[in-house]
Structures are given as structure tokens and as C-alpha cells.
C-alpha positions, 0 to 999 in steps of 0.5 A: 861559635854562634851563628852570626859568626859562621854566617860572617865568616862565610862572607868575608870568604866568600867574598875573597874568593871573588876578590881574587876571582875579579883579579885574576879576570884583569890580570888576564884581560891587562894581557890580553890588551898589551898583546893587543897593543904589541901586535897592533904596533908591530902590523902599525909598523908592517904598515910604514916598511909597505908603504915605503916600499910601495912608493919604490916600486912604483917608480916609473924609473925602476918599472920601465927596468923591470919590464926590460929586463924582465918581461924583455919588452921593448917599447913599440915603435913605429914601426911595430904598430898596427892601425886599425881604421873604421872599415876593418872593425865593422867588417867580422873575422870569418873562420880561417881569414884573419 
């Protein structure tokens, strides 16, 4: 073999290694893209479910029922209402007096 043939063989081997390396890198990137796409679809589905749950739980009747059941809250009636006038707001409270 002459020097030209040896140089050509070296060039072909380097080209083949370069092709294999770039193909492998391309496959790795494709796998990353597929994983990111699957994650995006999963997050989109979860977001939609959370929106439905939020719209369901934010209904006033459900909030009222949960407040009455879990927190034992009651509606305010005039008997439980304390009204402040301007005079009581302007007078500072002293220690021991309310």
C-alpha cells in the first residue's frame, strides 16, 4: 500500500467514527425530546384536572358548606354584630380597659 491509500483508509475510518458519534448523539437528543414531550403532555393533563377541581371547589355553596361543617362557622346575625362609631375609634385603649 502506498501512502495515499493509507491516508484514504485513515480518512474513511475517521469519517465512519464521526458518523457513528453523530448518530448516537442524535438518538440521545431524540430520546430527550420524546421524554420532554411526554412530560409536557402529562403536565397539561394535570393542569386541566386542577382547573376542573378548582372550578368545582370554588363554588360558593361548597365553600359555605365546608365552612359550616369543618370550621363550625355560622352566618352573622344582627345579634352577633358589634358596630363601632367614630368616637370609639378615636379614643385610644388604655392598659386593662377595653
